Backbone as a ProteinNet text record, in pm:
[ID]
protein_1_A
[PRIMARY]
XXXXXXXXXXXXXXXXXXXXXXXXXXXXXXXXXXXXXXXXXXXXXXXXXXXXXXXXXXXXXXXXXXXXXXXXXXXXXXXXXXXXXXXXXXXXXXXXXXXXXXXXXXXXXXXXXXXXXXXXXXXXXXXXXXXXXXXXXXXXXXXXXXXXXXXXXXXXXXXXXXXXXXXXXXXXXXXXXXXXXXXXXXXXXXXXXXXXXXXXXXXXXXXXXXXXXXXXXXXXXXXXXXXXXXXXXXXXXXXXXXXXXXXXXXXXXXXXXXXXXXXXXXXXXXXXXXXXXXXXXXXXXXXXXXXXXXXXXXXXXXXXXXXX
[TERTIARY]
1287	1268.7	1162.3	1196.2	1135.7	1022.8	904.3	777.4	713.2	731.6	660.9	563.5	483.7	322.7	296.1	309.5	271.8	158.1	141.6	14.4	35.3	-20.8	-54.2	63.1	92.4	169.8	307.8	336.5	490.4	530	413.1	418.5	505.8	420.8	458.8	608.8	627.9	762.4	896.8	864.6	929.9	922.7	829.8	802.1	879.2	954.5	1006.3	1010.1	990.3	995.2	1113.4	1148.7	1311.1	1279	1282.8	1268.4	1111.6	1010.7	890.3	838.1	923.5	905.5	918.7	827.7	771.9	848.4	945.8	992.2	977.4	967.2	922.8	987.9	962.3	996.4	889	752.2	626.9	556.2	544.4	469.3	320.9	240.4	95.5	101.2	35.2	57.9	-20.3	42.9	-58.3	-162.4	-204.9	-301.5	-337.4	-506.6	-526.6	-504.1	-495.6	-444.5	-336.9	-310.8	-145.5	-200	-332.8	-372.4	-384.8	-445.1	-460.9	-329.4	-208.3	-60	-3.4	-35.7	41.6	-51.3	-185.5	-270.8	-200.8	-183.1	-175.8	-16	78.7	248.6	246.1	129.7	146.9	122.2	36	-20.4	119.4	212.1	296.2	284.9	167.3	164	269.1	370.8	450.4	413.6	422.9	400.7	538.2	498.3	628.8	691.8	665.8	773.6	835.4	779.7	910.1	996.2	1021.5	1060.9	1186.8	1323.8	1446.9	1470.7	1360.4	1409.4	1416.1	1362.8	1395.5	1356.5	1451.3	1469.8	1335	1296.5	1157.7	1090	983.4	864.8	781.3	802.2	685.6	774	903	992.5	948.4	843.9	818.8	790.5	857.2	820.7	794.3	621	520.5	506.6	585.5	572.5	454.1	415.1	333.7	422.9	399	493.4	393.6	441.5	335.8	429.5	396.7	515.3	383.1	484.3	424.9	481.6	459.7	531.4	518.7	573.5	529.3	631.4	603.3	686.5	797.8	766.9	889.4	961.4	933.3	1016.6	930.2	1012.1	912.5	978.9	854	903.9	807.8	890.2	868.3	853.8	673.8	646.2	615.4	677.1	709	685.4	575.7	515.9	505.3	533.5	582.5	408	375.4	227.3	211.3	260.8	237.3	223.6	299.7	309.2	295.2	296.7	274.5	343.3	478.6	552.9	634.6	619.6	640.5	789.6	883.8	1007.5	969.7	999.1	991.7	1100.8	1088.5	1257.9	1244.5	1340.3	1381.7	1335	1225.3	1247.4	1342.3	1430.2	1516.2	1474.4	1561.1	1485.9	1421.7	1328.4	1226.4	1319.4	1214.4	1274.6	1417.1	1468.6	1600.3	1591.2	1557.7	1519	1638.8	1734	1861.2	1869.1	1907.2	1912.2	1817.2	1678.7	1601.2	1610	1643.3	1663.9	1807.3	1897.7	2023.8	1991.2	1873.8	1859.4	1776.2	1668.2	1590.1	1654.3	1751.4	1811.1	1893.6	1967.2	2013.8	1943	1805.3	1739.6	1669.9	1630.5	1595.9	1716.5	1822.5	1924.5	1919.6	1929.2	1968.7	1830.5	1689.1	1641.8	1591.2	1652.1	1652.8	1767.4	1899.5	1987.8	1923.1	1869	1791.2	1656.5	1620.9	1521.3	1587.3	1667	1691.7	1833.3	1909.3	1990.2	1954.8	1829.4	1796.6	1761.2	1793.4	1750.1	1862.7	1986.3	2100.4	2119.8	2076.4	2047	2197	2225.9	2386.8	2401.8	2491.3	2550.8	2558.3	2623.9	2651.5	2544.9	2410.9	2327.9	2255.7	2253.5	2217.5	2266.6	2374.9	2480.3	2447.1	2435.3	2440.4	2283.7	2211.5	2025.3	2065.4	2148.4	2159.5	2215.4	2281.2	2374.4	2309.8	2225.2	2131.2	2004.6	1979.3	1853.3	1958.5	2074.6	2178	2169.5	2168.8	2199.7	2092.1	1963.2	1833.2	1794.5	1759.9	1732.4	1764.6	1839.3	1906.7	1827.6	1710.9	1589	1469.4	1412.2	1330.9	1195.8	1071	951	842.6	823.7	709.7	614.1	472.4	365.1	243.4	224.2	100.4	-32.1	-60.5	-137.6	-142.6	-251	-286.5	-355.1	-343.6	-455.1	-536.9	-662.4	-728.2	-700.5	-652.1	-652.9	-484.6	-399.6	-272.6	-257.1	-317.3	-343.6	-387.9	-481.1	-531.8	-425.8	-327.1	-222.3	-112.5	-98	21.3	-7.1	-173.4	-224.3	-207.7	-224.1	-183.1	-72.3	43.3	144.4	217.9	114.6	160.9	89.2	25.4	-26.2	59.8	141.1	220.3	332.3	356.1	465.6	456.3	358.7	299.9	342.6	269.1	283.6	403.2	488.8	658.2	697.4	662	754.7	716.8	563.8	522.3	526.7	549.1	557.1	689.1	748	902.3	989.5	1077.1	1162.7	1158.8	1159.4	1185.8	1307.6	1265.1	1286.1	1351.9	1520.8	1608.4	1720.5	1721.7	1882.5	1865.3	1928.7	1869.4	1834.3	1908.1	1906.4	1732.1	1709.3	1549	1435.5	1501.2	1391.5	1396.1	1444	1455.6	1404.5	1420.5	1339.7	1176.5	1180.3	1043.1	959.3	1019.3	964.5	974.2	1023.6	1014.8	903.2	886.4	730.3	642.5	596.9	468.4	495.6	606	640	557	524	484.5	300.9	251.5	146.9	15.4	-51.2	-134.7	-251	-198.1	-264.1	-384.3	-436.5	-503.4	-564.1	-546.1	-572.6	-661.3	-790.3	-875.2	-816.1	-889.3	-881.9	-781	-730.8	-650.6	-713.2	-689.3	-743.7	-660.2	-739.2	-642.7	-591.9	-532.2	-426.2	-279.9	-214.8	-56.8	29.9	163.4	205.3	283.6	327.6	389.5	550.6	589.7	727.7	797.1	682.1	729.4	688.2	578.9	574.9	695.1	715.5	813.9	914.4	977.5	1112.2	1102.8	968.3	955.9	958.7	899.3	912	1029.1	1122.1	1293.6	1337.1	1348.3	1428.9	1346.4	1258.4	1185.6	1221.8	1206.3	1278.7	1429	1502.8	1630.1	1771.9	1718.4	1772.4	1792.8	1912.7	1950	1876.1	1858.9	1793.4	1683.6	1583.6	1503.8	1454.7	1418.8	1332	1464.2	1562.8	1663.5	1682.3	1709.7	1673.4	1528.4	1432.2	1311.2	1303.1	1308.9	1285.9	1190.6	1121.4	1028.5	976.6	1089.4	1060.1	1024.9	1098	1018.4	878.5	835.7	715.8	571.1	671.9	609.2	604	505.7	494.3	496.1	464.9	483.2	652.8	710.6	847.8	920.3	876	929	953.5	821.7	834	861.5	922.4	972.6	1084.2	1173.4	1250.4	1223.9	1125.2	1075.5	948.3	1013.4	920.8	957.7	936.3	1002.5	1132.3	1097.6	1195	1267.4	1276.6	1295.7	1453.4	1464	1629.9	1723.1	1684.8	1754.2	1743.9	1620.2	1634.9	1671.9	1647.4	1664.2	1819.6	1904.7	2039	2095.1	2050.3	2100.2	2022	1917.2	1868.7	1896.7	1992.2	2022.2	2173.6	2219	2369.8	2375	2309.8	2291.7	2266.2	2139.9	2101.1	2232.2	2287.5	2429.7	2512.7	2564	2652	2637.5	2521.7	2465.3	2476	2434.2	2411.5	2555	2650.7	2799.3	2902.2	2842.4	2917.5	2863.7	2725.6	2671.8	2764	2766.2	2822.8	2969.3	3034.5	3152.4	3191.6	3053.9	3064.3	2974.8	2995.3	2926	2951.3	2886.6	2953.3	3005.8	3098.7	3152.4	3047	2909.6	2816.3	2789.4	2766.1	2680.3	2734.3	2892.4	2996.2	3000.2	2929.5	2922.8	2825.9	2735.7	2636.8	2755.4	2806.1	2909.1	3012.5	2990.2	3082.2	2946.6	2882.1	2734.4	2788.4	2692	2695.8	2555.5	2499.7	2409.5	2452.9	2573.2	2610	2659.4	2623.4	2677.5	2559.5	2553.7	2453.3	2411.3	2275.1	2240.5	2218.1	2304.8	2339.7	2215.8	2086.9	2014.3	1935.6	1904.9	1799.5	1615.6	1554	1394.7	1346.9	1275.7	1211.2	1251.5	1351.9	1421.9	1384.7	1359	1366	1487.8	1526.8	1687.6	1665.3	1765.2	1714.5	1820.3	1894.9	2006.9	1905.5	1953.9	1896.4	1932.5	2087	2178.6	2150	2179.8	2155.5	2290.5	2303.1	2397.5	2352.4	2446	2455.8	2449	2381.6	2350.1	2427.4	2572	2634.5	2601.5	2586.4	2536.3	2657.6	2599.2	2672.4	2647.2	2740.3	2748.4	2612.2	2466.8	2368.5	2403.4	2279	2316.8	2189.2	2083.8	1956.5	2018.2	1981.4	2017.4	1876.5	1892.6	1837.6	1738.7	1843.7	1813.2	1660.9	1609.7	1472.4	1390.3	1420.8	1337.5	1364.1	1434.3	1448.7	1363	1296.6	1172.7	1059.3	994	860.3	763.7	715.3	594.2	452
-1407.7	-1561.8	-1451.2	-1524.5	-1482.4	-1602.1	-1551.3	-1635.9	-1591.3	-1683.7	-1652.2	-1748.4	-1659	-1731.6	-1713.2	-1834.6	-1859.6	-1874.3	-1807.6	-1832.7	-1959	-1985	-2120	-2120.1	-2007.4	-2033.1	-1995.4	-1956.9	-1924.9	-2065.3	-2161	-2302.7	-2367.6	-2371.2	-2425.4	-2390	-2289.1	-2244.2	-2302	-2315.6	-2395.5	-2546.6	-2614.4	-2718.8	-2832.2	-2908.8	-2966.3	-3157.9	-3229.4	-3349.1	-3424	-3499	-3582	-3732.5	-3780.4	-3923.7	-3946.5	-3860.6	-3926	-3857.4	-3827.3	-3798.7	-3610.5	-3595	-3415.5	-3418.5	-3283.5	-3238.4	-3049.5	-3012.1	-2894.8	-2804.7	-2716.9	-2636.8	-2554	-2587.6	-2533.5	-2617.3	-2601.6	-2674.2	-2634.3	-2714.4	-2689.7	-2594	-2454.8	-2353.4	-2410.9	-2360.9	-2389.1	-2323.4	-2222.3	-2142.2	-2139.7	-2082.1	-2088.5	-1929.7	-1830.6	-1718.8	-1633.6	-1551.6	-1468.5	-1395	-1337.8	-1255.1	-1362.8	-1454.2	-1561.8	-1631.7	-1567	-1622.5	-1538.1	-1400.2	-1308	-1289	-1301	-1279.9	-1363.5	-1497	-1580.6	-1608.2	-1546	-1493.1	-1397.6	-1307.1	-1202.3	-1253.6	-1398.2	-1441.4	-1541.7	-1569.4	-1631.3	-1770.1	-1828	-1924.3	-1974	-2150.3	-2171.3	-2302.8	-2294.7	-2484.1	-2582.3	-2667.9	-2768	-2787.5	-2748.6	-2773.1	-2644.2	-2571.4	-2424.7	-2402.6	-2512.8	-2496.2	-2463	-2385.8	-2396.2	-2323.8	-2269.2	-2185.6	-2052.3	-1999.7	-1873.4	-1845.6	-1739.8	-1739.4	-1633.5	-1518.5	-1444.8	-1470.5	-1536.1	-1599.1	-1490.3	-1362.5	-1258.9	-1163.6	-1208.5	-1144.9	-1206.1	-1271.2	-1318.6	-1212	-1224.5	-1123	-1190.3	-1156.3	-1220.4	-1117.1	-1192.8	-1137.9	-1286.6	-1179.9	-1278.7	-1262.8	-1401.8	-1439.6	-1457.8	-1415.7	-1473.1	-1470.3	-1553.7	-1550.9	-1508	-1426.5	-1398.3	-1452.7	-1423.7	-1462.7	-1331.1	-1226.4	-1147.9	-1145.2	-1173.1	-1203.1	-1302.6	-1394.5	-1534.4	-1481.4	-1427.5	-1359	-1389.2	-1468.8	-1475.7	-1399	-1345.7	-1259.2	-1282.9	-1264.2	-1306.1	-1194	-1163.8	-1037.6	-1074.4	-1026.9	-1043.2	-906.1	-926.1	-832.3	-824.9	-741.4	-700	-709.1	-815.7	-791.7	-669.3	-648.8	-528.2	-346.1	-355.3	-205.2	-222.1	-313.8	-347	-312.2	-328.4	-261.4	-361.1	-400.9	-468.8	-451.1	-634.9	-610.6	-727.4	-654	-728.3	-781.7	-908.9	-983.6	-1066.5	-1140.6	-1208	-1364.6	-1459.1	-1556.7	-1622.6	-1738.4	-1841.3	-1964.4	-2041.9	-2145	-2230.1	-2316.3	-2379.5	-2525	-2466.5	-2509.6	-2487.7	-2371.4	-2331.5	-2234	-2322.3	-2224.4	-2134.7	-2194.8	-2122.7	-1979.3	-2009.4	-1883.4	-1767.7	-1814.3	-1743.1	-1660.6	-1730.6	-1675.6	-1575.2	-1618.9	-1533.9	-1405.5	-1388.3	-1308.9	-1217.6	-1274.1	-1214.3	-1114.4	-1165.8	-1084.2	-978.1	-1004.7	-889.2	-780.2	-807.9	-729.8	-637.3	-695.9	-627.1	-555.2	-581.1	-462	-375.7	-397.1	-297.3	-206.3	-238.1	-148.9	-68.4	-107.9	-22.3	93.2	49.6	157.7	230.7	217.9	281	407.4	364	423.4	547	496.8	596.7	695.5	635.4	716.7	861.8	918.3	1082.4	1132.1	1080.2	1151.1	1211.1	1172.1	1189.4	1162.2	1029.9	984.6	942.5	884.8	884.1	719.1	732.5	608.9	476.6	518	456.6	384.9	448.5	405.9	298.6	341.5	233.6	128.1	139	32.2	-75.9	-20.7	-133.3	-203.8	-105.6	-164.3	-291.9	-305.3	-382.5	-500.9	-482.6	-613	-682.1	-600.1	-626.7	-679.8	-667.1	-794.2	-912.9	-910.9	-1005.4	-1104.1	-1057.4	-1162.6	-1193.6	-1161.6	-1248.6	-1295.6	-1248.9	-1312.1	-1430.5	-1514.9	-1652.3	-1726.9	-1738	-1847.5	-1816.3	-1964.2	-1908.6	-2021.2	-2018.6	-2098.6	-2057.5	-2170	-2148.7	-2206.2	-2119.8	-2175.8	-2153	-2261.4	-2193.4	-2133.2	-2006.8	-1924.9	-1765.6	-1761.5	-1654.4	-1497.3	-1400.6	-1280.4	-1214	-1224	-1139.9	-996.6	-937	-792	-773.5	-840.4	-804.5	-881.4	-929.9	-1023.8	-906.3	-846.3	-761.5	-601.1	-590.3	-511	-587.7	-642.6	-724.9	-737.5	-781.8	-792.6	-626.8	-533.2	-372.9	-359.1	-433.3	-398.8	-475.4	-594	-721.4	-613	-533.3	-445.2	-336.6	-294.6	-184.5	-225.7	-411	-432.4	-467.1	-522.5	-561	-438	-353.3	-194.4	-184.3	-143.3	-82.4	-223	-350.8	-465.5	-461.4	-397.2	-420.5	-267.9	-162.4	-18.3	31	12.6	38.9	-44.3	-135.8	-263.9	-374.8	-450.3	-587.9	-544.1	-556.2	-497	-657.5	-632.6	-737	-682.6	-543.7	-515.2	-497	-465.8	-448	-331.6	-246.7	-93.5	-54	-103.7	-99.4	-162.9	-286.3	-339.5	-268.5	-188.7	-113.8	24.1	102.6	187.2	180.3	61.6	14.7	-46.6	-75.6	-53.4	44.4	156.5	296.5	307.8	323.9	381.1	302	191.7	117.9	153.4	148.2	164.1	325.6	418.2	524.5	557.3	436.3	421.5	412.4	516.2	513.1	371.6	332.4	245.5	234.1	153.1	116.9	-52.3	-42.1	-193.1	-192.8	-308.9	-295.6	-324.8	-211	-228.3	-102.2	-69.8	51.1	187.2	302.5	401.3	489.2	571.3	626.4	513.4	639.1	579.5	600.7	535.9	510	493.8	525.9	509.5	393.1	297.6	173.9	159.7	266.2	248.7	368.8	447.9	538.1	463.9	371.3	267.7	134.7	103.7	4.2	45.4	159.2	268.4	262.1	300.1	317.9	201	134	-37.6	-125.1	-47.7	-79.8	-36.7	87.7	144.2	116.5	100.4	46.1	-86.5	-163.1	-303	-341.8	-266.5	-317.4	-174.1	-72.3	66.5	32.1	71.8	45.9	212.1	319.6	430.8	448.8	416.9	435.2	593.8	629.4	735.3	907.9	838.3	952.3	940.2	841.9	791.8	859.3	874.3	885.2	1017.7	1118.1	1257.6	1297.3	1428.5	1480.8	1451.6	1482.9	1477.7	1354.3	1253.7	1114.1	1092.6	1123.9	1104	1194.9	1299	1393	1335.3	1302.2	1236.1	1319.6	1448.1	1525.7	1566.3	1582.2	1605.3	1497.2	1325.9	1234.9	1215.8	1224.6	1193	1259.7	1371.9	1502.2	1432.3	1313.5	1264	1149	1049.1	961	963.1	917.1	882.4	778.9	717.4	605.6	664.1	768.2	817.3	935.7	994.8	1103	1047.5	964.7	914.4	918.8	922.3	894.5	1003.8	1113.8	1245	1351.1	1378.7	1480.3	1466.7	1560.3	1526.6	1541.7	1642.7	1707.9	1581.2	1539.3	1429.2	1316.9	1316.2	1179.1	1202.8	1240.8	1270.9	1243.7	1308.4	1310.5	1177.4	1135.7	989.9	879.6	907	787.2	832.3	949.8	997.7	914.5	914	883.4	699.6	663.2	530.6	432.1	515.6	486.6	499.5	572.8	607.8	473.6	457.2	350.6	195	157.2	34.8	14.2	156.4	157.4	136	178.9	147.2	31.7	-68.4	-184.3	-295.9	-317.6	-393	-574.1	-614.3	-716	-868.3	-831	-939.6	-931.5	-773.8	-760.1	-702.4	-733.1	-646.3	-677.5	-824.9	-869.4	-779.3	-671.7	-582.3	-495.8	-432	-337.3	-379.1	-550.4	-562.4	-588	-504	-562.3	-443.5	-415.8	-307.8	-175.5	-171.9	-92.2	27.7	57.4	243.8	264.6	202.4	237	267.8	329.3	399	332.9	236	153.3	266.3	238.6	275.3	228.8	136.7	68.2	185.5	227.8	331.7	264.5	310	276.7	281.8	165.2	170.1	44.8	-26.8	-133.8	-260.8	-331.4	-473.9	-552.4	-593.9	-617.8	-817.6	-890.1	-994.5	-1067.2	-1018.1	-1078.7	-1118.5	-1232.3	-1302.7	-1300.2	-1251.1	-1263.1	-1145.3	-1200.6	-1111	-1075	-909.8	-866.2	-770.2	-747.3	-629	-702.7	-833.9	-897.3	-1029.1	-1001	-1149.1	-1279	-1361.5	-1505.8	-1501.9	-1543.3	-1554	-1719.7	-1729.9	-1868.1	-1871.8	-1979.9	-2029.4	-2005.7	-1945.4	-1903.6	-2012.5	-2099.9	-2186.8	-2315.3	-2408.1	-2542.9	-2577.2	-2643.5	-2646.6	-2853.3	-2915.1	-3061.1	-3062.7	-3012.8	-3041.9	-2981.8	-2935.9	-2906.2	-3003.6	-3090.1	-3165.1	-3336.7	-3330.4	-3432.5	-3438.7	-3526.5	-3554.4	-3464.1	-3390.2	-3346.7	-3382.8
948.4	904.2	762.9	652.6	536.2	509.3	493.4	447.3	331	245.1	98	113.5	62.2	28.9	-146	-182.8	-346.9	-404.7	-443.8	-598.4	-669	-730.2	-792.9	-887.9	-1015.8	-1067.1	-1037	-889.8	-845.6	-784.2	-730.9	-715.7	-802	-940.7	-1013.5	-1092.1	-1054	-1094	-1027.6	-860.9	-759.7	-762.1	-849.3	-833.1	-952.3	-932	-1074.3	-1053.6	-1134.5	-1127.8	-1157.9	-1058.6	-1104.3	-1132.1	-1210.6	-1223.7	-1215.7	-1253	-1205	-1047.4	-994.5	-821.4	-866.1	-735.1	-738.8	-641.1	-644.5	-571.6	-566	-462	-434.2	-281	-255.2	-165.8	-69.7	-135.6	-110.9	1.9	112.8	220.4	236.7	281.1	360.1	448.8	436.2	562.8	702.2	765.3	933	938.4	891.4	864.1	699.1	723.9	570.5	525.5	624.1	565.9	628.2	554.9	562.8	732.8	754.1	860.4	944.7	957.3	1053.7	1101.2	1023.1	1073.1	1128.5	1078.5	1144.3	1295.9	1371	1431.3	1538	1477	1587.7	1594.1	1528.7	1585.2	1679.8	1642.6	1809.2	1926	1894.2	2036	2088.2	1988.7	2077.8	2007.5	1925.3	1925.9	1830.4	1842	1759	1732.5	1578.7	1535.2	1558.7	1598.2	1565.6	1464.2	1327.2	1242	1174.6	1310.9	1325.8	1370	1482	1602.4	1532.8	1614	1570.3	1442.6	1322.7	1252.6	1289.6	1350.4	1382.6	1545.6	1609	1758.9	1795	1716.6	1759.1	1648.3	1660.6	1559	1516.7	1576.4	1538.1	1444.5	1395.5	1330.6	1163.7	1117.5	1034.6	927.4	802.7	727.7	602.8	592.1	520.1	352.1	263.1	112.2	27.5	-75.9	-171.6	-291.2	-350.8	-446.9	-537.5	-637	-806.1	-940.4	-1041.9	-1164.4	-1282.7	-1372.2	-1492.6	-1594.7	-1750	-1836.5	-1953.4	-1971.6	-2086.2	-2183.4	-2308.3	-2422.6	-2399.4	-2343.2	-2338.9	-2226.8	-2132.9	-2030.1	-1911.6	-1823.4	-1721	-1575.9	-1493.4	-1434	-1253.7	-1141.4	-1026.8	-941.8	-917.1	-857	-714.2	-628.7	-490.2	-400.9	-355	-290.9	-160.3	-56.1	114.6	148.3	221.4	251.3	345.1	411.7	501.6	429.4	326.6	292.9	160.9	69	-107.9	-179.6	-120.2	-213.5	-298.6	-440	-526.2	-573	-536.5	-641.1	-740.4	-881.5	-978.2	-1053.1	-1022.2	-1072.9	-1175.9	-1246	-1359.3	-1265.3	-1312.4	-1283.8	-1278.5	-1192.3	-1214.5	-1306.5	-1288.4	-1395.2	-1297	-1353.8	-1294.1	-1201.5	-1033	-955.4	-890.2	-912.2	-840	-726.5	-606.8	-516.4	-473	-445.2	-403.4	-521	-615.6	-686.8	-671.9	-666.6	-615.9	-470	-374.1	-248.4	-249.9	-303.9	-351.7	-423	-504.9	-647.5	-539	-436.2	-358.7	-264.4	-169.6	-86.8	-174.2	-278	-336.2	-397.4	-489.5	-502.1	-369.9	-269.5	-136.3	-83.9	-88.7	-29.3	-132	-265.2	-379.4	-412.7	-319.2	-311	-234.5	-96	-14.3	-45	-114.7	-126.6	-212.4	-321.6	-415.2	-359.6	-265.8	-182.8	-132.4	-43.2	44.9	-18	-131.6	-181.6	-202.6	-271.3	-314.2	-186.8	-74	81.3	179.2	111.4	191.9	308.5	336.3	491.1	482	620.5	685.2	633.1	530.8	486.8	556.5	676.6	837.1	894.2	856.1	923.6	880	724.9	596.6	584.1	610.2	590.8	715.1	842.3	930	934.6	885.9	887.1	799.5	656.6	599.7	650.4	729.9	777.9	895.5	964.7	1088.8	1010.6	894.2	820.9	775	691.9	662.8	761.6	852	1032.8	1044.8	1027.6	1097.6	960.1	866.3	740.6	698	757.4	703.5	702.4	718.2	667.1	572.1	537.1	467.4	456	440.9	463	320.3	220.2	138.4	133.9	152.6	156.6	47.3	-27.5	-146.7	-54.5	-62.6	11.9	-28.4	-78	-168.9	-63.8	-108.8	-77.5	-147.2	-166.4	-253.7	-252	-146.8	-150.7	-219.4	-166.1	-207.1	-361.3	-363	-555.9	-607	-583	-625.4	-681.4	-602.5	-588.2	-704.2	-669.3	-781.3	-886.3	-978	-1050.7	-1133.5	-1057.5	-1093.3	-1151.1	-1066.6	-1083.4	-1212.8	-1254	-1366.5	-1485	-1463.4	-1563.7	-1660.8	-1514.8	-1520.6	-1613.8	-1566.6	-1647.7	-1818.6	-1810.9	-1930.5	-2037.8	-1984.2	-2078.6	-2098.7	-1996.5	-2023.5	-2162.2	-2110.1	-2224.8	-2321.6	-2358.5	-2510.9	-2570.9	-2435.6	-2539.4	-2544.2	-2417.2	-2419.3	-2438.5	-2356.9	-2347.3	-2233.9	-2261.4	-2188.8	-2059.5	-1926.4	-1836.5	-1809.6	-1785.2	-1782.7	-1654.6	-1682.2	-1573.1	-1479	-1377.8	-1231.6	-1222.5	-1273	-1255	-1329.1	-1444.4	-1482.7	-1431.1	-1321.3	-1224.8	-1132	-1082	-958.4	-973	-1080.8	-1115.6	-1166.9	-1234.6	-1236.7	-1062	-979.5	-858.6	-800.4	-783.8	-748.7	-793.7	-968.2	-1016	-942.1	-932.7	-912	-709.5	-660.1	-527	-504.5	-592.4	-532.2	-586.1	-656.5	-689	-512.4	-511.6	-381.3	-372.1	-253.6	-255.6	-115.5	-71.8	40.4	103.2	185.3	265.3	371.4	339.5	467.2	548.4	679.8	814.1	849.5	726.7	746.6	705.9	822.3	754.4	682.2	550.5	457	382.7	251.4	185.4	225.5	140.6	166.9	36.7	46.6	-66.4	-1.9	-65.9	-27.5	-56.6	-130.7	-118	-11	33.9	197.9	314	307.6	398.8	405.3	297.4	279.1	355.8	328.1	436.8	574.2	627.2	725.8	795.8	761.6	816.1	845.2	736	719.4	834.8	819.9	932.3	1078.2	1122	1232.7	1275.8	1171.9	1207.2	1162.4	1159.7	1137	1212.6	1196.8	1237.7	1355.1	1476.5	1553.2	1607.1	1563.2	1632.9	1543.7	1496.7	1421	1451.5	1584.4	1574.7	1561.3	1514.1	1546.3	1310.9	1302.5	1084.8	1029	1103.4	1072.6	1101.6	968.3	975.3	925.5	970.4	936.3	801.4	690.1	584.2	523.1	578.8	528.2	552.3	689.2	668.5	592.4	524.5	470.2	286.8	257.2	103.5	0.3	29.4	-91.4	-107.3	39.8	-10.2	-3.6	-27.1	-15.1	-170.7	-226.7	-376.2	-457.6	-421.7	-536.3	-644.2	-578.4	-659.1	-760.4	-706	-800.2	-933.2	-1027.1	-1131.4	-1261.2	-1288.9	-1386.8	-1475.1	-1516.2	-1589.1	-1517.1	-1450.6	-1359.8	-1321.6	-1289	-1224.8	-1357.4	-1455.3	-1570.3	-1670.2	-1663.5	-1737.8	-1654.6	-1520.4	-1463.9	-1390.3	-1404.9	-1407.4	-1290.2	-1241.2	-1119.6	-993.7	-997.4	-894.2	-994	-1050.9	-1078.4	-1036.3	-1058.6	-998.2	-870.9	-766.3	-648.8	-595.1	-655.8	-586.3	-630.5	-800.8	-804.4	-723	-682.6	-592	-423.8	-401.4	-279.4	-249.3	-396.7	-393.2	-435	-498.9	-512.4	-384.9	-268	-133.3	-47.8	-71.6	3.8	-64.8	-167.8	-181.8	-173.3	-151.3	-107.7	74.1	100.8	268.4	316.6	241.1	285.7	390.1	503.3	585.8	550.5	596.2	526.3	518.1	519.8	504.1	401.3	368.6	225.6	110.6	153.6	100.9	-60.3	-82.9	-219.9	-339.7	-300	-332.1	-419	-391.1	-432.7	-567.7	-577.1	-704.9	-831.7	-810.2	-908.4	-1004.6	-1123.9	-1241	-1183.7	-1066.9	-1083.9	-1081.2	-1011.6	-1025	-1157.6	-1253.1	-1373.1	-1447.4	-1498.8	-1624.4	-1722.3	-1726.8	-1829.4	-1951.5	-2064.9	-2162.8	-2304.6	-2215	-2355.5	-2387.5	-2544.8	-2564.7	-2520.3	-2480	-2504	-2632	-2646.3	-2750.8	-2846.3	-2710.2	-2852.9	-2715.7	-2786.5	-2752.9	-2710.9	-2577	-2576.3	-2565.4	-2641.3	-2654.7	-2588.8	-2482.3	-2452.6	-2289.1	-2233.8	-2150.5	-2005.8	-2015.1	-1907.6	-1842.4	-1723.2	-1574.4	-1508.5	-1501.1	-1397.2	-1288.1	-1253	-1119.4	-1007.2	-943.3	-846.1	-826.4	-772.2	-802.9	-693.2	-746.8	-656	-548.1	-424.7	-301.2	-243.2	-157.9	-119.3	-36.1	-66.3	10.8	156.9	221.5	373.2	454.2	375.2	386.9	386.1	447.2	381.2	311.9	221.9	98	107.5	214.2	180.3	241.2	312.2	362.9	206	123.4	27.6	-75.1	-62.4	-147.7	-111	-78.1	-28.1	-88.3	-117.6	-195.6	-112.3	-145.5	-144	-136.3
[MASK]
++++++++++++++++++++++++++++++++++++++++++++++++++++++++++++++++++++++++++++++++++++++++++++++++++++++++++++++++++++++++++++++++++++++++++++++++++++++++++++++++++++++++++++++++++++++++++++++++++++++++++++++++++++++++++++++++++++++++++++++++++++++++++++++++++++++++++++++++++++++++++++++++++++++++++++++++++++

C-alpha cells in the first residue's frame, strides 16, 4: 500500500471541480501525523476504511508529496518518509490521479534501476525485487497531511531544482530527472530520533532490498554499507561526463531492462537507455514526456469520484 501524504499544494493539484462539484482523491487522515500512523500500524491497529485495501497493514509505504512550479513547469516532489529519498516528477494534469500513479510506479522502478546499475548487482535479483513490488504495490490512499522535518528536506530539494532549471535547463526528460534524483539523494540528511547522519540514496536502496529482495542478506554486500565506496559513482554530471563509469552503468541498465519480468516489462520500452543529446544551458520548450510508457491502471478509481 502506497500512502501519499499531500501538502496543500499537492491537494490542489489532485482536486478538480466538475459542474461545481468538488472531486478529489484526498481523504481526511485517521491520524494527525505520519509518525502516529506508523506507530499504530506497528501495534496492529486497522481502521474500518482501510479493510480490504491491503493484506498486511504494516507494509504501508509513506510518501510526502509536494507540488511546485518552476518557469511555468509544474513538478511533483515525492519523498520517501523513512529514507528522505526524493523523486522529482513532472506533474500530471490537474485531477489526473491515474496518470500520477502510473508515472510514480514507472519512476520508482527506473530510480531503483538507476541506483543499482553502477554496482554490478545481479540483474535477476533486482528484476525479482521489481516484480515483488509490482505485485504488492497495487493500491494507494491519499491524505492531506504533512511533516515538518520531511518538508524541510523537500524544500531543500526544491531549492536545488529551481537553481538547476534557472542556471542550466528545465528538467523534462526521464534521464535528466533520474540524474537529478541521484544528485539530491547523496545530500547528507539527519532525522530526529535517529543517531548520526545518512545518505538518502543509500538508505533507500537498503530499505528496498530488505523489503522486496528474497534474500537481502546475500544481496546487501559490505560495499553497499560503505558510504565512501557507494558514492564514488554519483554526481549530477558524473553519469554523462565520466566515460568509463557511464558505459558501465549504461550497460548494466540495458541488461536489466532486457531482463525485466512480465509484470514490469513495459519499462524496457522507454527511451531511458538512450543518451540524452540535449546540451546544457539551453531551455527546452517541449512539454512532451518520454521514457515511461503508460500502462493499464491497477487501481480502482471509482471511489475517488465521490464528493469530498
